[in-house]
Phi, psi and omega in degrees: 000129178286129177272123181251155175053243187255012174291136178204160182253127174228125177055039177075005183254135176281128181231159158243117197059240180248015184265122171281157180293327179298321181295321179289323173295321182298316180286316189242355183077180177225158354296156186213125170275138181240118176257130167277093190291325178299318180291320176300322176291320187293321183293314178304311176306319180295323173299306193288332177273343183261329185267070185224148179217148176269356183259338180210155171294137172252147188221120177257124192237105181289126178283091190294347174299337179296318179188119184217128170204172186302317182298313177297321177298320175300317175306309178301322176293313180301324182270004163064049166243168179268177180215145168261165177219148180232019173196171171306312186296331173286314178307310184294323178298311183296328182286348174269004177260185176271013183289138173287118190287356175280350184254016176264132175252129183250113181264181173134137183269353180212065180292125178289155179300314175301333182283313180298313174307315177298315181303322183279329183287321177287336183092039170305132187296311185225137173250130177257109186287132185257331183209179188288320185293329175296329176301311180296317181297319176288320180297313180312307185289329176291320179290322179301325189257358175063044181232160167247166192214123170296139184220149162246160173253122172290124175240159183251104188277356179070031181272129172276115182274002177051053179227181183297141182302334185284342181235020167266131193225017181229013169293167192294337184254022182295154175282350188253144165072185182242134187296138171288347184264355177299141179300329188257014184306319184286327174298319180299311180304315182296316181302312183295317184290333183278341184298138180281353185251344186245135181254091182290119189253329182166206186230157185231147169207162176211117190277351189139176178241157181056051177262139185251344187270115180303321188299338179293321180290318176295323182297312181300317182294323180292314180291324180286331179287319178299320178292319179299326181298311180304313180302314184288338175289346180262010177089011179249128185284135170238123186248344184219136173238119175255126185260015180065205179216225179106004184297118185296147179238164183277125166247313183221180184293344178288337184275136184231072180293146178277166174300110187288322186293320180296309182302316183296323175295326178285324180301311181299313184293325172300310176306312181297313184289327184284320180297319181292330183288322184266004180062053179235124179258131184233130181288320186214140171242130182244147169231161185230067179287131171237288182299317186286353174269313196246348186299310179284000176267353181238150179211162189233125181260135184226163169252138173274106183270330183217141180239134188225133170247121186282167175302319178284357170099010181268140181261122178242140165256112179268117184262169185267024171224213181154222185291334177300331180250357179198090186279344193305304182308323180282326184292296185218034169070034181287156181236145179224165169257158184202170180206147164285114203293335180261007181224033186305317186265005181288159179292137176272104187249346183236153170254123176238157164246130181265124188228149183277186186256012185273160183281051180221134173297327180290353186287070184237139180255328175208126183268135166046069177253131179274125182226161169298167174303126180273156173224147177299139186098345172299155175263143177235124178255131181254118187283157175049050176258014186294336169255137175068015179268286177302319185288338177250015179296154180218170173258032179302144186060017178059041173273129175294141178281145184291166162288167170229140179230157174253134173238124176242179180295330191261333184203163171234134179220154171278127177250341172224125181285152177290133179289157180240169175300321179301326173299324187290338185246011183305322183255008175288136178264130180243140177267145182300133181281000000 
C-alpha cells in the first residue's frame, strides 16, 4: 500500500504521525473516517503556490462534493481558497462555517427554486447557470428580492476526457451545460448579458473526473479560450474562465497521475501564451480541484470481525463497514489499496476479498488483495478514501454513518460525530401505542 502524507510504518504497525491505529480505534471506534489535516493543508498550499500568474488572477475552488462538513469548510477558509456547492444543503453547510460566502460558486444542472432562493439570501458570490430554464428561474427570484447576481454559464466544449462514463461530463450528450456548438448559444449568452438582474462574468466547463491525460486539459483550455474570444468579438465581455477540475489521483498501481506541480506550471504558461496569441485579456482563471486535494488525505479504518473461507475456496474478510461508508467500488468498480494495520511488514501469504456487512453480494470494498494471514479483531485500513466516501455515504440497511476525525501532528479530534440508532429514527413519525 502506498503511503501518503503522514502515514508511516513503525515496527510493522501503521501510524499517522505518531498515533497508532489501535489508539484511534480505542478512542473513536470503527468504522472511522480519518483526515490527515496537515497533508490536506499541504495539498491546498501546493495548488495555491503553483497555479499563479502575473497576467491574470488565479482562483482555487475546492469542489466540496468530494468531502464537506463545517470543519472541512473552515480549513478552506483558513487557507484562503474558494468553494463550490451543488445543492442547498452544501450551501447551508458552508454558510455555517467561516467561509466568505462571496467565494462560493453554486453549480448544478437542476437548481431548485428553494436552493436558488437560499443562495441569493445568504449571498453566494457566483451562480453557474446550467441551462435555459434556469435563467428565468434565477431572474424571477432576483426580481422578487430586488437583487443582482454574478453568474457564469456552464458550457460543454465536447472534450473526450478518456475517463469512466459515469464521471465524464463534457461530451455532447452530457446532462451538464450547453454545447458551444448549439446554433443558439450566442443568443443565450446575449440574453444573460442583457438581463438587468444578471451580471455575466464568463464561462465554465468541467470535462470529467479522475482524468490522467494532460492533453485533455490543454485541449479544453484552448477550446474555452477560442470560444471566449468569439463571445468577446460579438461585443460581450468575459472576465472569468472557469476550467473545472478532474485531475486524476493515485488509488492503486493501475493509476498513473501526472506530476501535479509540474502540470500546473505548464498549464499557467499555456494559458498565458494562448491568451496572448488570440489577443484576449481575461481577469480571472479558476480551477476546481476536489478529489485531487483531499482523496489521498483521507483513509477509512475498519475492524475485521469475521473471516470466512467458502466451499469454492474464496477467502473473505468481513469488516464492520462497507458500501454504506464507501459506495464507489459497488457503484462503478473503483479500486483501493489497503493493509492490516499491525502486520504491514509481514509476508503476504493469502488472497482475500474484503467485504462489508450489508445484505448485498456487491458489498465489496477490495477484491482479491494479497495480505498477511488475518485474524479476527485485526484492524484494516483502506487508503485514499478522502473523496466521495463520507459525502456519498448512506444509511442502507439502517447502518449508522461513521465518525470522522482530524489528525494533525499536535492533536486528534472528532469533527463529525458517529451516528447512533436514535439518529436513524430521528425523522420517523410515530403513532402513539
